[in-house]
N, C-alpha and C positions, 0 to 999 in steps of 0.2 A: 492511496490517493491516485486518481488517474492522471494520465499524461497531460490532458487537456487543462485539468486545474493546475498542475504544477507549472505548465507554460504560461497560464494567465497570471498566476501569482508572481512568477519570475518577471514577467514583463511589468506588472504593476510595481514591483519593488525597484526595478531599474528606473522607471519613470519618477518614482518617488525620490530615489537618490539624486536623479538630475535636478528635481525641484529643489531639494535641499541645498545642493551645491549652487544653483542659480540664486536661490534666496540669500545664501551667504555672500555671493559675489556681486549681487545687484547693487548694494550701496557703493562699492568701489567703482563699478562700472559707470553708475550715475555721477559719482563724484568727478570722475575724469572727464566725462562728457561736459558736465555743467562747468567745471573749473576751466576747461579749455574755452568754453563760450565766454565765461567771464573775464578770463585772462585777455581774450581778443577785444572785448568791449572796453576793459580798463586801459589797454594800449592804445586804442582808438582815442579815448578821452584824454589820456596823457598827451598824445601827439597833438590834439587840438589845443590843449591848454598851452603847451610849449610854443606851438606855432604862433599864437596870438599874444604871448607874453612880451612886455617891454618894461623898462625901468620904472616908469611912472605907475604901472599896475602892481609891481612888486612893493613899491613903497605904499601904495594904497592898501595892499593886502596886509603888509607886515608893520610898517612904521606907524601908520595912522590908526590901525586897527587894534593892535595888541602890543603892549609893552614887552611882552615876552619873546617878540620877534617870531611869533607863529600865528598863521592865519588858518582858521578852520571854518569850513562850510559844509553843512549837512541839510538833507532833505527833511520835510516835516515828520515823516514817518521813520526817520533814521535808517533807511534802507541803503543810503549812500552817503559818503562824505569825502571831502577834499581838504587836504591840509598841506601848507606850505610852510617850511621852516628854513631859517638860515643855519648854516653849519659854521664851524670855526673858520676863521680866515686862513684858508689854505687851499692849495690846488687839489682837486679830487677828480679822478677819472669818471667819465659818464658810466653809470651803471644802473641796471633795472633788474629787479628781483621780485618775486611773488611770495608772500607769506600768508598764513592763515592763523589768526589769533583773535582773542576776545578783546573788544575796546568798549570803553565806557563813554557814551555820548549823553551828555546832559543827565547823568545819573542813572542811565539805563545801559545795561551791559548786553552786547550781542556779539556773535561770532562773525568776523568779516574776512573776506578775501581781499588782500591788500596788495596793491602794486607800490613798490618803493622805488623812486627814480632819483638818483643823485646826479646832479649836473652843476656846471658853472655858468654864471651869467654875469658878464661884465666884471670878471675877476672876483666874483663872489660865489661860494659854494652854497648850494640849496638842496633841500631834501623835499621831494614832492610825494605825498602819499594819497592814493585814491583808493577807497574802500567800497565794497559792495557786500551787503548784509547776506548771511547764509541762512537765516532763520526760515525763510520761505523755502529754501532748497531742502532743508531738513523735513519740513512739513510735506513738500512734494515727494521726497524719497519715501516717506512712510506710506503715502497715498499710493505711490507706484508699486511699492512692495505688496501691499494689501490687494490691489487690483491684479498684479502679477500672480500672487498666490492663488487668488479665487479663479483666474483664468486657467492656470496650470492644473488645479485640482479638477476643475470641470473637464479640462482636456484628458486627465488621467481617467476619470470615470467613463467618459465616452469611449476612449481608446480601449479601456479595459473590457467594456461590453462588446465593443467591435471585435477585439482580439478573441475573446471567448466565443463569440458566434463563428468566427472564421476558423478558429482552431477546431471547433466541434465539427464544422462542415468539412475541414481538411481531414479530420481523423475518422470521420463517419465510416469509410470503408475499413479502416483498421478495426473499429470496435465491431463492425459487421462481420468481419473475418473471425474474431474472437468468439462472438456469440453463435455463429452458425457453423463454423468449422472446428472449433476447439472445445468451448465450454459445453456445448449440447451434444457433443459426440462421445458417446461411451463405447461404441463398437464401430468397426470399419463399415458395416452395413448400413449404419445411420448416417454416414457422411454424405454430403451434398457437394458434388464436384462443380456445380454451376458457378462460372467465374463471376467474382465481385467487380462491379464497375467502380473504377477509380481514375481520377486524373493524375495520380501520383504513380511514377514508374516503380518506386520502391514497394508500394503496396501491391501493385499488380505482380511483382516478382515474388513477393511474400505469398500471395494467393496461389500463384502458379506452383511454387515450391511446395506448398501444402498439399495441393491436388496431386502432385507427382509422388510425394511421400505416402499419402494415404492409398494411392493406387498400388504402390508396392506392398504396403501393409495389408490391404485387402487381398492381394494375391497370396501373401504368405499365410494368412488366415484361412483361406480357401485350401491351400495345400495341407494346413495343419489338420483341418476337419476331415479332409480325405485320409490323411494319415491315421487319425484316430479311428475312423471307421474300418480301415484295413487292419490296424492293430486289434480291434476288439474281435475281428473274425479270425485273423491269423493266429492270435495267442489263445484266446478263449476256447476256440474249437479244439485245437491239439490237446489242450488241458482236459477238456471234457472227455475226449476219446481215451486219453491215458487213464483217467480215473475209471472210466467204464471197464477197461481192460484189467485194471488192478482189482476192481471188485469182482470181476469174473474169476480172476485167479484165486481169490479167496474162496471160492466155492469148490475149489479142487481139494478133495480129501486126502490126496497124496502128499500135500505140503507138510512139512514139520513145523514146529512151533517157531524156529529161528526165521524161516522163510515168511511165516504169517507176520512176524513182528517187522520184518524189513518192509513187507508190502503195506502194512498199516502205517509205518512211518512215512513211506513214499505218499500214501494217500493224504496224510496230514500235511506233508510239504505241498502237494498239489493244491489242497483247500487254501492253504495260506497264500500261495502264489495267485490263486484265482481271486481271493479278496483283495490283495494288494492291487492287482490289475484293475479289478472292478472299482475300487475306490479312486485310483488315478484316472480312470476313464470318466468317472462321475465328475471329479474336479475339473477335468478338461472340458467336459460337455457344458458344465456351469460357466466356466470362464469364456466359452465360445458362444454363450447365449443360445444354447440349443434347447431351452425350456421355455415355456410360455408363462406369463405372469397375469393371467386372466381369471384367476379363481378367488372365491371369497374364502379366506382362511380364518378359522375361529381358534385363537390360541388357547381358550379354555377348554374347548372340546378335544383338541389334539392332546393337551397335556393329560387330561382325565383318561383318554384312551390309552396313553403310554404307561400311566401309573398301573392300571390293571394289567397290561401286557408285561411289565417288568416286576410284578408282585412276587413271583417266585424268586427271582434274584435278590430282592430286597429281604425276603424272609431268610434266604439261605445265608445272608450276611448279618442276620439279626439286626437290621437297621430299622429306624423309624422314619417314615415318610409323612410329612405334613403338608397338606394341600391348603394353602392360605390364599389361594386365588380368589379375587372378589368381583372381577369385571370379565364379561364376555366380549373381549376386545377382537374386532375383525378388521382384516386389512386385505388389500388386493395383491395377491402373489400366487405362489405354486404351493398347493397343499402337500404334495409329496415331499418337496424339498424341505419345507419348514418342519415337517415330521421327522426327517432325517437329521435335521439341525438339533431339535430338541431331544431326540433319541440319544444322539452322541453326548449331549451334555449330561443327561440323566445317567447313562452308563458310566461316564467318567466319574460322576458324583458318587455312584455305587462302588465302581471298582477301586477308587483311591480313597475310600472312606475307612475309617478305623472301625473295629468291631463294636457292634452295638452303638454306633453313632447314628446320626440323623441327616435326612435330606429335606430341605424346606423349599417349597415353591410359593413365591409370593409376587404380588404385583402392585402397581401404583399408577394412578391416573393423574397427570399434571395438566396444566393448561394447554400446552402444546406438544407434550410428549406422553407416551405410555412406556412404562418400565416393567420388564418381565425378569425375575430373578430366580436363579437356581444356586442355592447355597447348601455347602455340605461341611461336615466337621471332620474332614480328612487329613491327609498328610500335609496338605498345602504346598506352596511354592515360594522360593525366594524371588528376589528382583530379577535376577538374570534368567531364571526359568519362566517368569511371567513374560519377559521380553521375547522369549523363544517359544512361547506356548503354541502359536498358530503356525509355525513353521512345519514344513512336511518332513516326516520321518524324525520329528523331535519327540523324544520320550523322556518324561519326567523321571520315571522310575524304571530302571533297567530290569528290576526283579519282576515286574508285572508283565502280564501277556499284553500284546498290541503291537500295532504297526507304526504308530506316530503319525496316523493320517486323520484321526477323528476330529481334532480341533482345527486341522487345515480344511477339512470339508465344512465345518461350522463357519469358518471365516469366509470361504468362498460363497456359501449360500447366503450368508448375511450380507455381504457385499452386493450380490446379485439382487436381492431383494430390498436393498436400501435400509438395512438394519444395522445400527451400530453395536458392536459387542465390546463391552469392558470387563476387565478381570481385576479382582482385588483378592489378595491371598496373603497368608502368613505361615511359615513353616509350623507344622503340628498344630495349627489352629483351625484350618479350613479354607475353602475357597468359595468366592461368590462370582458367578457369571451373571452380567446384567445385559439384557437385550433391550435396546432403546429404539422405539418406534416413533417417527414424526407423525403427529396427529393430523397433517394436511394430507397425508397419503392413504389413510384408511378407507375402505369401502363403506364402513358404517361404524 
C-alpha cells in the first residue's frame, strides 16, 4: 500500500475515533449544560415564590386545599410542578439541593429535575419542591446526537477527500522520483539527472542525493567498462602469443616425448584460461549493457539449429533427444546471446545426463506467458545445489569437466533479455529448466 493511502486511512481512522469519543461524551456534555440552565431557572422560581410568600398564602396552599398538608401545582402538559409540604415541627436549617428522579403526576410518570428547598417560616418547617420535566431534554439530546453524527461524518468524508488530494499533491515529487530515477532505471546510462521540482526540502534533498549517487555509479561503470576492454586486450593477446609459440615448438623434431607432453599440457591450460577469461568477459559485457536488443529472435529456429549442431555429442552419449516444440515464438532481443543461453542449457543436459537417457524440448503458450522447457534424465540436483546453480564457478559435479560459468552466463543473459529462469530438479531423477517469456514483450 502506498504512503498516501496509509496517511489518508490513518487520518480517517483518527477522525472516526474522535467522532466516537464525542458521540459518547455528548450526552454528558448536554446534560451538564442543560442541568445548569434548568438549575438556574428553578432557583429563580424558588426565589420568586419565597419572596412573595406569606402566612395567608401558606394556609391557602396547605390547610384549605389538602388535608395531607401538601399543596401541589403542575402545568397542563406536566412539564413543571410546584409542591409545598409542611415538615415536622422542629427547627431546620435553610438548605437547597437538586435531584433527578422520576415522579408520577396524575398517573403519568416522567423524569424531573427537582429543586428541594427546606426553610422555616413563622417557626414552621417547610419543604418546597419545584420540578422541571426532562422528557423534552432526552428527545433533544437524541436529535442533537443524530445531527452531530451526520455533521461529523460529512466532515470526515470531505476532509478525507481533501487530505487524499493534498497528500497526493504533496507526495507527487516523491513518486516522480521513484518512477523516473529508481523504478525505470536499470543501468546508469538510462538515469535522468534533471532535478525534480518540489516544494518540500526533504524531497529536494532526496533528489539531489540520488543524482550524486548515480553520478558516482556512472563513473564507476565507465571505469569498469574501460577495465574490461583493457583486460580483454592485455590478457587474451599474451595468451594467443604463448599458444602460438607452443604450437611452433611442437613442430620441432628434436623434442622428446616428455617435452611434447609438457607443451601439450601447457596448451591445454592456456585454452582453459582463455575460455574462462572469455566467459567472464561475456558476463561482464552483458551486465554492462554492451549488447543491443533490437533483433527478432525465433526460439524454435535457434533450438532446431542447436539440435543439429549437438547431434554428435548426443549420439556419443547414446542419448535420445525429443523435440516437442509446437510454437514459433518470437521476441525482441539478441539472437547471439539467446543462442548462447540455449546452447549452455543443452550442453548441461547432455553432459550431466545418464547413459542412454533423454533430453526433451517442449513449450507451452499461456494467455500472458510463453514457457520453454529443457528437461533431462540426468543426475539431478538437491535443494542446496539448486540454490547455488547460477553462481559463478559453482560446479554441481566435481568429477565432470567444466568451469562453473555456464549457468551463470544463462542467468546473466536471461536477466538482460527480461526472461525468467526457473529450475526444478531431484537427485538421480533429472532436471527441468524453464524459460518464462512475458507475452507483452514479444515482437510477434
